[in-house]
C-alpha angles and dihedrals in degrees: 000000000000095000091060098056111121104231106138093268129104118248092258091056095059110105135182120245117234146191127231124230116193145142117220141170126237090276092045096257112160107173151006124213090348094305139091108265092211139054115226113160092185090057091054090048091050091048092052095047094046097048096039102046120090132177090220110059090205093060135066134203127246126229116203118201142160122254094257091053089050091051091049090063111091109254092241090060100047133131089036102247123247094018136085105250113212113190122193114217132149090214095062127226094331089083098050105024127224136274147117114321091012129108132157131214132187096227143011094250089050090053092051090049091050092050090051092061134071132310093021097046086061101038103038118075104183132009115218124193108210107173169189120235100263093049093045092051088055097043109033104087098013121128094254093058109103099177144002119217104194132178099215109210107207098214142051117266126180107264136164097194122067139176130205122272116264113267102238092190086070103031133051130192113267103171137001124185124220113274113277134193129205126167088356091300117124116215144148137200113244132177122201117194126203112254110241125200109254091223092069125088115269140184121249122223092267093049098256113142114243135173123218110207095194116115093202104110090190091064100108114217117182091200092068091067102059090112082085118098110271093243089058098037092057093053094069113116094235093048090053089050092049091049090053091049089051090050091051091050095047101040108011122129114251117227127182124209136200092270090063091247122124134209137194120229139177127193135212097035126126137189116204122189129201107219094187096099107016146000114251104238102169108216093201093061133052108239117204115199118223128176106298095344143074120218137164 
């Protein structure tokens, strides 16, 4: 139970970490007159898939929102189904009502403390902060934020609500989709993950606890980022490369040559890299640079 971990803090000080989900323009505008000033069906689909999907079928995710964001959801769609809806309101439950998958808290810290205790520490897999502006300004670059899933809108749209820029000294790009366009609005899905010191304990891909004794914080280790939702974690360039290597080893065709050495090969596979946010240096493979090409 999270609340019983001995960490030098009292039980009431233990808080859940969380991840932010937001769509924003170039100048970090997120809304106009309490509404989204754009219509992007793919963004709504991505939001639903991200916040609904869990690795453990017996758990659900939590979505934390302010009262105005709650009220902006059409009554027939609230609470958002399949997720624990946590609404922040100073007036208590009288403003939002009561029901299954719905709780209210008077502040963001109080919500994180609540989610760190039973039963929620056992039943909630990932906590997502979804808005509005005041909550996002408090949560976006705070220490408890593990990742930011942002729909980056590649143009300026008239907004009256803004959030701070992402602190790139704390977050690094994890995944960026190919550029998309809907209703003449260019956008892309990007995830930024908090940079963690490599000397701290980290979870491996299969959930086993490991400790990396290296003090070099620049030593990238994909295994340290499996706090990310599985659908995001598996989109990283290096993970896709490792998955292809595993496929070659498990199902590749063996071919011998005249030097009595054999190789495994598989045909019809491709790896495509989006160079918009980062350059795919695969840390599991030595890359030798030649004129105009990269090979290994």
